[in-house]
C-alpha positions as CSV (number, residue, x, y, z in Angstrom):
1,M,0.1,0.2,-0.2
2,T,1.3,3.4,-1.0
3,T,2.1,5.6,1.6
4,A,2.7,9.1,2.6
5,S,6.3,8.8,2.7
6,D,6.4,7.3,-0.6
7,L,4.9,10.1,-2.0
8,A,7.1,12.2,-0.4
9,S,10.2,10.1,-2.0
10,A,8.3,10.3,-5.1
11,G,8.1,14.3,-5.1
12,I,4.2,14.1,-5.0
13,L,3.9,15.1,-1.6
14,P,6.2,17.9,-0.7
15,A,9.1,16.8,1.2
16,P,9.2,19.6,3.9
17,R,5.3,19.5,4.3
18,F,6.4,15.3,5.5
19,A,9.4,16.2,7.2
20,P,8.0,17.2,10.6
21,Y,6.4,14.1,11.2
22,K,9.2,12.2,10.5
23,H,11.0,14.1,13.1
24,E,8.3,14.0,15.6
25,A,8.2,10.0,14.8
26,S,12.4,9.9,15.5
27,N,12.8,8.8,11.9
28,N,10.3,5.8,12.2
29,L,8.7,6.1,8.9
30,S,5.9,3.6,10.0
31,D,5.2,5.9,12.8
32,A,5.2,9.1,10.9
33,N,3.0,7.5,8.2
34,D,0.6,6.6,10.6
35,L,0.8,10.0,12.3
36,Y,0.8,12.2,9.1
37,V,-2.9,9.8,8.5
38,W,-3.8,10.8,12.3
39,H,-3.0,14.4,11.6
40,G,-5.6,14.6,8.7
41,E,-8.1,13.1,10.8
42,M,-7.6,15.6,13.5
43,S,-7.7,18.6,11.4
44,A,-10.8,17.5,10.2
45,S,-12.6,16.9,13.6
46,C,-11.1,20.2,14.1
47,M,-12.8,21.9,11.1
48,E,-16.2,20.3,11.8
49,L,-16.2,21.6,15.2
50,L,-15.0,25.3,14.0
51,S,-18.0,25.1,11.6
52,H,-20.4,24.4,14.1
53,F,-18.8,27.2,16.5
54,E,-18.7,29.9,13.6
55,V,-22.6,29.5,13.0
56,I,-23.4,29.7,16.7
57,L,-21.2,32.9,17.1
58,R,-22.7,34.7,14.0
59,H,-25.9,34.1,14.9
60,S,-25.8,35.1,18.5
61,I,-24.0,38.6,16.9
62,D,-26.5,39.0,14.0
63,S,-29.8,38.4,16.3
64,T,-28.7,40.7,19.0
65,L,-27.8,43.4,16.2
66,A,-31.3,42.6,14.5
67,N,-33.3,42.8,18.0
68,H,-31.1,46.0,18.4
69,F,-31.7,47.8,15.7
70,R,-35.4,46.6,15.5
71,E,-35.3,45.0,12.3
72,H,-38.1,43.0,12.1
73,N,-40.6,46.4,12.7
74,R,-38.4,48.2,10.0
75,N,-38.2,45.3,7.9
76,I,-34.8,45.9,6.7
77,P,-31.4,44.3,7.9
78,W,-29.4,45.8,10.5
79,F,-26.3,45.8,7.9
80,L,-28.3,47.8,5.2
81,M,-29.7,50.4,7.2
82,N,-28.8,54.3,7.4
83,T,-26.5,54.0,10.7
84,K,-23.2,54.9,11.4
85,L,-22.3,51.0,12.0
86,A,-23.8,50.0,8.8
87,K,-21.9,52.7,6.7
88,G,-18.7,51.6,8.5
89,I,-19.2,47.9,7.0
90,S,-20.6,48.9,3.7
91,D,-17.4,47.5,1.5
92,K,-17.8,44.2,3.4
93,I,-21.6,43.8,3.2
94,S,-21.6,44.4,-0.8
95,E,-18.8,41.8,-0.8
96,A,-21.2,39.3,0.7
97,R,-24.3,40.5,-1.5
98,A,-21.8,40.4,-4.7
99,D,-20.9,36.8,-3.8
100,A,-24.4,35.8,-2.8
101,A,-25.6,36.8,-6.1
102,R,-23.5,34.7,-8.1
103,Y,-25.6,31.7,-6.6
104,N,-28.7,33.4,-6.8
105,F,-29.2,33.7,-3.2
106,E,-29.9,37.3,-2.2
107,S,-31.5,37.0,1.0
108,R,-30.6,38.6,4.0
109,D,-29.4,35.2,5.9
110,H,-27.5,34.2,2.8
111,I,-25.5,37.6,3.2
112,V,-25.2,36.6,6.5
113,S,-23.5,33.3,5.8
114,R,-21.0,34.8,3.2
115,L,-19.5,37.3,5.8
116,M,-16.2,35.9,6.7
117,F,-15.3,34.6,10.4
118,G,-13.2,37.5,10.8
119,F,-15.8,40.1,10.1
120,W,-17.7,38.8,13.4
121,T,-14.4,39.2,15.3
122,N,-14.0,42.8,14.4
123,M,-17.4,43.8,15.4
124,L,-15.8,43.2,19.1
125,A,-13.1,45.7,18.2
126,R,-12.3,48.6,20.5
127,K,-14.1,50.9,18.1
128,Y,-17.3,49.4,19.0
129,D,-17.0,49.5,22.3
130,E,-20.1,51.9,22.9
131,L,-22.2,49.4,21.1
132,W,-20.8,46.8,23.2
133,Q,-22.0,48.6,26.0
134,K,-25.4,49.2,24.4
135,T,-26.2,45.7,23.2
136,L,-23.3,43.4,22.0
137,H,-22.6,42.0,25.6
138,N,-26.2,40.4,25.2
139,A,-24.6,38.2,22.4
140,F,-22.7,36.5,25.3
141,P,-25.3,36.7,28.4
142,N,-23.0,34.3,30.4
143,A,-19.7,35.8,30.1
144,R,-19.7,38.7,32.6
145,R,-16.2,39.7,31.1
146,P,-15.3,42.4,29.3
147,R,-15.2,43.3,25.5
148,S,-11.6,43.1,25.1
149,E,-11.0,39.8,26.6
150,V,-14.3,38.3,24.8
151,M,-13.2,39.4,21.4
152,S,-9.6,38.4,22.5
153,N,-10.4,34.8,23.0
154,I,-12.6,34.6,19.9
155,E,-9.9,36.5,18.0
156,G,-7.1,33.2,19.1
157,V,-10.3,30.9,17.9
158,R,-10.1,32.7,14.5
159,L,-6.2,32.2,14.5
160,F,-6.9,28.6,15.4
161,R,-9.4,28.3,12.3
162,N,-7.1,29.9,9.8
163,R,-4.5,27.2,10.9
164,V,-6.7,24.4,10.3
165,A,-8.3,26.0,7.1
166,H,-4.8,26.4,5.4
167,H,-4.1,23.1,6.3
168,D,-1.1,24.0,8.3
169,S,0.6,21.6,11.0
170,L,-0.8,21.2,13.9
171,L,1.6,19.2,15.9
172,G,2.9,22.5,17.5
173,V,-0.3,23.2,19.2
174,N,-2.0,22.3,22.2
175,I,-5.3,21.1,20.8
176,P,-7.2,20.4,23.8
177,F,-6.5,23.5,25.3
178,E,-7.9,25.5,21.5
179,V,-11.2,23.0,21.9
180,D,-11.5,23.6,25.2
181,R,-11.6,27.8,24.3
182,I,-14.4,27.0,22.0
183,F,-16.5,24.9,24.5
184,L,-16.0,28.3,26.6
185,I,-16.9,30.7,24.4
186,C,-19.7,28.9,23.5
187,G,-20.7,28.5,26.8
188,W,-20.7,32.4,27.2
189,I,-23.2,32.2,24.6
190,S,-25.6,30.0,25.8
191,S,-25.0,26.9,28.3
192,D,-26.9,24.3,25.9
193,A,-24.8,25.6,23.2
194,E,-21.9,24.4,25.2
195,A,-23.7,21.4,26.2
196,W,-24.6,20.3,22.4
197,I,-21.1,21.3,20.6
198,R,-19.5,19.3,23.6
199,S,-21.7,16.2,22.5
200,V,-21.0,16.3,18.9
201,S,-17.5,16.9,18.9
202,R,-15.1,14.2,18.3
203,C,-12.0,16.4,18.7
204,H,-10.8,14.9,22.1
205,S,-11.4,11.5,21.0
206,T,-9.5,11.6,17.8
207,Y,-6.6,13.6,20.0
208,S,-6.3,10.6,22.2
209,K,-5.6,8.1,19.3
210,R,-2.5,10.3,18.3
211,P,0.0,7.3,17.3
212,V,3.1,9.3,18.6
213,S,3.2,10.5,22.3
214,P,4.3,14.2,22.2
215,A,7.3,15.1,24.2
216,N,6.2,16.3,28.0
217,T,8.0,18.9,28.8
218,V,8.8,22.6,27.3
219,I,11.7,24.4,28.0
220,V,11.3,28.2,27.5
221,P,13.8,31.2,27.2
222,A,14.3,32.6,30.9
223,K,16.1,35.5,31.0
224,I,13.0,37.1,32.8
225,A,10.7,34.3,33.0
226,W,13.3,32.1,35.8
227,K,12.6,34.9,38.2
228,T,9.2,35.3,37.8
229,Y,8.8,31.6,38.4
230,Q,10.8,31.7,41.5
231,K,8.6,34.9,42.6
232,T,5.4,33.6,41.4
233,S,5.5,30.0,40.4
234,A,4.2,31.1,37.1
235,Y,5.3,31.6,33.2
236,V,4.0,34.5,31.6
237,C,4.6,35.3,28.0
238,Q,2.8,36.9,25.0
239,P,-0.9,36.4,24.1
240,G,-2.0,33.8,21.3
241,R,1.8,31.9,21.4
242,Y,0.9,28.2,20.6
243,F,2.3,25.4,22.5
244,R,1.9,21.7,22.3
245,D,0.1,19.7,24.9
246,V,2.7,19.1,27.5
247,S,2.6,18.6,31.4
248,R,5.9,20.1,32.4
249,M,8.0,23.5,32.2
250,G,11.6,23.9,32.3
251,F,13.7,27.4,31.9
252,Y,16.8,28.0,30.3
253,S,18.4,31.1,31.6
254,E,22.6,31.7,31.6
255,K,23.1,29.0,29.6
256,K,21.7,26.3,31.7
257,I,18.3,24.7,31.9
258,Q,17.4,25.5,36.0
259,T,17.1,22.6,38.4
260,S,12.9,22.8,39.0
261,I,11.0,21.1,36.3
262,P,7.2,21.9,37.6
263,E,4.1,20.6,36.4
264,I,1.6,22.9,34.5
265,L,-1.3,22.9,36.7
266,D,-3.4,25.6,34.4
267,R,-3.0,27.9,31.5
268,R,-4.9,30.9,30.4
269,D,-4.6,32.9,27.2
270,R,-5.0,36.7,26.5
271,I,-5.8,37.7,29.7
272,P,-6.0,41.3,30.8
273,W,-2.9,42.4,33.1
274,T,-4.8,45.1,35.1
275,E,-5.7,45.2,38.6
276,N,-9.3,45.6,37.4
277,E,-8.9,41.9,36.0
278,A,-7.2,40.7,39.0
279,Q,-10.2,41.8,41.1
280,R,-12.9,40.2,39.2
281,L,-10.8,37.0,39.5
282,E,-10.4,37.1,43.1
283,K,-14.4,37.8,43.5
284,T,-15.3,34.6,41.7
285,G,-14.5,32.4,44.3
286,N,-12.5,29.8,42.4
287,P,-8.9,29.1,43.9
288,D,-7.7,28.7,40.4
289,D,-8.8,32.1,39.4
290,R,-7.5,33.7,42.8
291,K,-4.0,32.3,42.0
292,V,-3.9,33.9,38.4
293,A,-5.0,37.1,40.1
294,E,-1.8,36.7,42.5
295,V,0.2,36.6,39.1
296,I,-1.1,39.7,38.0
297,R,-0.6,41.6,41.0
298,E,3.1,39.9,41.8
299,T,4.3,40.6,38.2
300,R,3.1,44.2,37.8
301,K,5.4,44.9,40.6
302,L,8.5,43.4,38.9
303,T,10.7,46.2,37.1
304,N,14.2,46.1,35.3
305,L,17.4,47.8,36.6
306,N,16.5,51.0,35.2
307,G,12.7,50.5,37.2
308,E,10.6,49.9,34.1
309,P,7.8,47.4,34.3
310,L,9.0,44.0,33.1
311,Y,5.2,43.3,32.3
312,A,3.7,46.3,30.5
313,A,0.2,46.8,30.2
314,G,-1.6,44.8,28.1
315,S,-3.1,41.4,27.7
316,Y,-0.8,38.3,28.6
317,Q,-0.8,34.1,28.5
318,V,0.1,32.7,31.6
319,F,0.9,29.0,33.1
320,I,0.1,28.6,36.7
321,L,2.7,26.1,37.9
322,S,3.6,23.9,40.8
323,N,6.1,25.4,43.4
324,S,9.7,24.6,43.2
325,S,9.3,23.3,46.9
326,D,6.6,21.0,46.1
327,I,8.3,17.6,46.1
328,A,5.3,15.8,44.8
329,R,4.9,17.6,41.6
330,T,7.9,19.5,40.8
331,K,10.8,17.3,39.3
332,T,14.3,18.3,40.3
333,T,17.9,17.9,38.8
334,N,20.9,17.5,40.8
335,K,22.2,20.7,39.3
336,P,21.6,22.8,36.3
337,I,22.1,21.5,32.8
338,R,24.6,23.1,31.0
339,H,24.6,24.0,27.5
340,T,28.1,23.5,26.3
341,K,27.8,24.8,22.5
342,T,29.2,28.2,22.2
343,G,29.0,30.7,19.0
344,K,26.6,32.6,17.0
345,G,23.0,30.8,17.1
346,S,24.2,28.2,19.4
347,A,21.6,28.7,22.4
348,Y,20.0,25.8,23.2
349,V,16.4,27.7,23.4
350,R,15.5,30.6,21.3
351,K,11.3,30.7,21.2
352,H,10.9,27.6,23.0
353,R,11.8,23.5,22.9
354,Y,10.2,20.4,23.8
355,C,12.0,17.1,25.2
356,S,11.0,14.3,27.5
357,I,11.4,14.7,31.3
358,G,12.9,11.4,31.4
359,S,16.0,12.5,29.5
360,I,16.2,15.6,31.2
361,L,16.4,14.2,34.6
362,H,19.3,11.7,33.2
363,A,21.1,14.4,31.5
364,S,24.7,16.1,32.2
365,T,24.6,18.7,29.4
366,T,22.0,19.8,27.1
367,D,23.4,17.1,24.3
368,D,22.0,14.5,26.4
369,I,18.1,15.3,26.3
370,S,15.8,14.4,23.7
């Protein structure tokens, strides 16, 4: 039977496309072929889920705006009315109408169905904050969160959707995390919608069939992060950054991997790094939320040698980690693991790097880590 590796060897499948699967499978072609086929099934499951999500999202926003502008009384779609909002989106509406007309579809619902995912995300942008305050928050009745947080989470889904739709590799993506974010937003719209979309999703079951287990530890560059972990038992980085599904984190600073390899207890993305958000999280009564609130407050106090904040205003992604003194959860090496290579481009970690915890615990230098 012809395999993906056969196609790559014959030049039918691009060799660079297949290469990451070979690398992930440690050059075992049988495992690489199985992984490549699984990846296609995983992408299909994600696309199916995303299609359900997009319809629920756009209908919630569309119906909220239709009610706000009293569309049923005026008998004009809200996006064709003589309003400031409609004028601002007229180009997108014209494109959608023209696209619908090509197929002899010109009803309002056909026009709505032709509006891209980014259109609905953009409806939650800062320029529409007044509209959010007046009505758009009603599209997410269970959220009880600021517009910026709702938008940033939906933007995260949009980026994930684009990655899936463009057939990009998902090997470097924590798929369960991205799927759970979709469930979360659906819950903000309707608890029934969340229950239903969970029931029809095949993503977690497909993910569990992954033929090659991913490396379970991520090593991050830690010029600042190591000190932050020591202070807060957390890792904070830019929002929207992709990570694989890993259970542990190590810190590379001063040309060595530091001794503590904590367990990842929680992960949140696109969190507003403000005192208001800390107060909101603190009031939920959830101990995990309270821990994130503590991290926000502690990191906002951190400064560099010039007295400038290490974590400027904005939103961040945060990993809550086990404390270095928690011997039940945090693995510890006997001494830092040195990186012996020198010269330009020789750093062991630039963005982040994956490996197994077993190889870390038995390594003398980074050359021993797989």
